[in-house]
C-alpha positions in Angstrom: 72.8 213.6 26.9 76.4 212.9 27.1 76.5 213.7 30.6 73.8 211.4 31.4 75.6 208.6 29.6 78.7 209.2 31.4 76.9 209.1 34.7 75.3 205.8 33.7 78.3 204.3 32.7 80.1 205.4 36.0 77.3 204.0 37.9 77.4 200.7 36.0 81.1 200.6 36.7 80.6 201.1 40.5 77.8 198.6 40.6 80.1 196.1 38.7 82.9 196.9 41.2 80.6 196.4 44.3 79.4 193.2 43.0 83.0 192.0 42.2 84.0 193.1 45.7 81.1 191.2 47.3 81.8 188.0 45.1 85.6 188.4 46.0 84.6 188.7 49.8 82.2 185.7 49.5 85.0 183.6 48.0 87.6 184.7 50.5 85.2 183.9 53.3 84.5 180.4 51.8 88.2 179.9 51.4 88.9 181.0 54.9 86.1 178.8 56.3 87.4 175.8 54.3 90.9 176.4 55.7 89.5 176.7 59.1 87.7 173.4 58.6 90.9 171.9 57.4 92.8 173.1 60.4 90.1 172.0 62.8 90.0 168.6 61.1 93.7 168.3 61.2 93.5 169.1 65.0 90.8 166.5 65.4 92.8 163.9 63.5 95.9 164.9 65.7 93.7 164.6 68.9 92.2 161.2 67.6 95.7 159.9 66.9 96.9 161.3 70.3 94.1 159.4 71.9 94.7 156.2 70.0 98.3 156.4 70.9 97.5 156.9 74.5 95.1 154.2 74.5 97.4 151.8 72.9 100.2 152.8 75.3 97.5 152.3 78.2 96.6 148.9 76.8 100.2 148.0 76.6 100.8 149.1 80.1 97.8 147.3 81.3 98.8 144.3 79.4 102.3 144.5 80.8 101.1 144.8 84.2 98.8 141.9 83.8 101.5 139.8 82.4 103.6 140.7 85.4 100.8 140.1 87.8 100.1 136.6 86.1 103.9 136.0 86.3 103.9 136.7 89.9 100.7 134.8 90.5 102.0 131.8 88.6 105.4 132.1 90.4 103.4 132.1 93.6 101.5 129.0 92.7 104.5 127.3 91.4 106.3 128.1 94.6 103.2 126.8 96.5 103.1 123.8 94.5 106.9 123.2 95.0 106.3 123.7 98.7 103.4 121.2 98.7 105.4 118.7 96.8 108.4 119.1 99.1 106.3 118.7 102.2 104.6 115.5 100.6 108.1 114.0 99.9 109.0 114.9 103.5 105.9 113.3 105.0 106.4 110.1 102.9 110.1 109.9 103.8 109.1 110.3 107.3 106.4 107.6 107.2 108.9 105.3 105.5 111.5 106.1 108.1 108.9 105.4 110.9 107.9 102.1 109.4 111.6 101.2 108.9 112.6 102.1 112.4 109.6 100.0 114.0 110.7 97.1 111.9 114.4 97.6 112.9 113.3 97.9 116.4 111.3 94.7 116.4 114.1 92.9 114.6 116.7 94.0 117.3 114.4 92.8 120.2 113.9 89.4 118.5 117.7 89.1 118.0 118.3 90.1 121.6 115.9 87.6 122.8 117.4 84.8 120.8 121.0 85.8 122.1 119.6 85.7 125.7 118.1 82.5 125.2 121.3 80.9 123.8 123.3 82.4 126.8 120.6 80.9 129.2 120.7 77.4 127.5 123.0 74.6 129.2 123.2 70.9 128.9 122.2 69.3 132.1 125.2 67.7 134.0 125.0 65.3 136.9 125.8 68.1 139.2 123.0 70.2 137.8 120.5 67.3 138.4 121.8 66.7 141.9 121.4 70.5 142.6 117.9 70.4 141.4 117.1 67.4 143.7 118.4 69.1 146.6 116.6 72.3 145.8 113.3 70.5 145.7 114.0 68.9 149.1 114.8 72.1 150.9 112.0 73.9 149.2 114.1 76.5 147.4 112.2 75.1 144.3 108.8 76.2 145.4 106.7 74.6 142.6 107.1 72.6 139.5 104.8 73.1 136.4 104.8 70.4 133.7 103.6 71.3 130.1 102.7 68.5 127.9 101.1 69.7 124.7 97.6 71.2 125.6 97.8 69.9 129.3 99.4 71.9 132.1 99.8 70.4 135.5 101.2 72.1 138.6 102.8 70.4 141.7 103.3 72.4 144.7 106.5 71.9 146.9 106.5 74.8 149.3 102.9 75.0 150.5 103.3 78.6 151.5 103.5 79.4 148.0 100.5 79.4 145.7 100.7 78.9 142.0 98.0 79.4 139.3 98.5 78.5 135.7 96.7 79.7 132.5 97.4 78.1 129.2 97.0 79.7 125.8 97.7 78.4 122.3 101.1 80.1 122.4 102.0 80.9 126.0 101.7 79.6 129.7 101.2 82.3 132.4 102.2 81.3 135.8 101.1 83.5 138.8 103.0 83.1 141.9 102.0 84.5 145.3 103.5 83.9 148.9 102.0 86.1 151.6 104.3 84.8 154.3 107.4 84.4 152.3 110.2 87.0 151.6 113.3 85.1 150.8 114.1 83.9 147.3 112.4 81.0 145.6 112.6 79.1 142.2 110.0 78.1 139.9 110.7 74.9 137.6 109.0 74.4 134.2 109.3 71.2 132.5 108.9 70.9 128.7 108.5 67.2 127.6 110.6 66.0 124.7 107.7 64.6 123.0 106.1 68.2 123.2 109.0 70.5 122.2 111.6 70.8 119.6 114.9 71.2 121.6 116.6 72.8 118.7 114.1 75.7 118.7 114.4 76.6 122.3 116.1 79.9 121.3 112.8 81.2 120.1 111.1 81.1 123.6 109.9 84.4 125.2 110.5 84.4 128.9 109.1 87.3 130.9 108.9 88.4 134.5 106.0 90.5 135.3 105.7 91.4 131.7 109.4 92.3 131.1 112.3 90.2 129.7 114.7 89.0 132.1 118.3 88.5 132.2 119.9 85.0 131.4 121.8 83.2 134.3 125.4 82.2 133.8 124.7 78.8 135.3 122.1 76.9 137.5 123.8 77.8 140.5 123.1 81.5 139.9 119.5 80.5 140.0 119.5 78.1 143.0 121.6 80.3 145.2 120.0 83.8 144.5 119.9 86.5 147.1 116.9 88.6 147.8 118.7 91.7 146.4 119.5 90.0 143.2 117.4 90.6 139.9 115.4 87.8 138.7 117.0 85.5 136.1 116.2 82.4 134.1 118.2 79.4 132.8 117.2 76.6 130.5 118.6 73.1 130.9 118.4 70.7 128.0 117.8 67.2 129.5 117.2 63.7 128.2 113.6 64.1 128.7 113.2 67.5 127.1 114.1 70.8 128.7 113.7 72.6 132.1 113.3 76.3 132.6 114.3 77.5 136.0 113.1 81.3 137.1 114.4 82.7 140.1 112.1 84.9 142.3 114.3 87.0 144.7 111.6 88.5 146.8 107.8 88.0 147.1 104.6 89.8 146.4 102.6 88.6 143.6 104.6 87.9 140.4 103.8 86.7 136.9 106.1 84.4 134.9 105.1 83.9 131.2 106.6 81.4 128.9 105.6 82.6 125.4 106.2 81.9 121.6 105.4 78.1 122.5 104.1 77.7 118.9 107.6 78.2 117.7 108.9 75.5 120.0 106.1 73.0 120.5 106.1 70.0 117.9 102.9 69.9 115.7 100.7 66.9 116.6 100.4 64.4 113.9 97.0 63.7 112.4 96.8 60.0 113.3 93.1 59.9 112.7 93.2 60.7 108.9 95.9 58.1 108.4 94.0 55.4 110.3 90.9 56.3 108.1 93.1 55.7 105.0 94.4 52.3 106.2 90.8 51.2 107.1 89.5 52.3 103.6 92.4 50.4 101.8 91.7 47.3 104.0 88.1 47.4 103.2 88.7 47.7 99.5 91.1 44.8 99.6 88.5 42.6 101.3 85.7 43.5 98.7 88.4 42.8 95.9 89.2 39.2 97.4 85.4 38.4 97.7 84.6 39.7 94.2 87.5 37.4 93.0 86.1 34.4 94.8 82.6 34.8 93.5 83.9 35.0 90.1 85.9 31.9 90.2 82.6 29.9 91.8 80.8 31.2 88.8 83.4 29.6 86.5 83.3 26.4 88.6 87.1 26.7 89.3 86.4 26.9 93.0 84.3 24.8 95.4 81.6 26.8 97.3 
């Protein structure tokens, strides 16, 4: 009986020990499992942090590269805009320079023309008048053109020289031709004093075949020209107006143009409108006198 009891006690102890070992084993397993989970979680968190850090670094790098690219692009655009602005300024400056240059050239041409006219202008002397008469007699002066306001008349002196004239509001164009002539000739243009303002002769534009010609030093240089000379012109101020003499050294067909007449020819006074005003005033005066007489008759102060 005691032996059986001991055995039972021993068996119970072994059972309890086994159960304890099993519980301990399970507890250790749970603890180890939790430890592994914590380690894995820590590793996962580390990876996540690392990934986040990498992502942030990537974003920062990408952002930095984007900013750099934007700066480069903006710099290129600014450079392009600057280049466009500079080019525009250069174009505007060139245009202004071109306009200024053209205006300066025109002014220089006008000044040169006035200077040439002043050099070509002389007051007529008795010697000049006598030389012109002689040149007409020996037909050195081949033709004479008279300009009076809107009228232009031509007088042929040398029948071997043909002259045609065309008048416009601002110029007279004279075509001279001589098929059988080779020697020098002179064309005389008369401007009547009632037509022109002698003080404005410097504004005339005298051309030979469309080109400006040189002023003559005196009338003799015109009347005694050689066939090898260049064409010249002279302006003589006379009591009856002005005379323009143009030398034609040798012949084919030539065109002489007297331009800018609008700056030289006097404006024609409008006598018609003045006469009309006088007529109206006279009619009003007559009507006033007649009305006064009627009133006086009505009052019996004047006999009918």
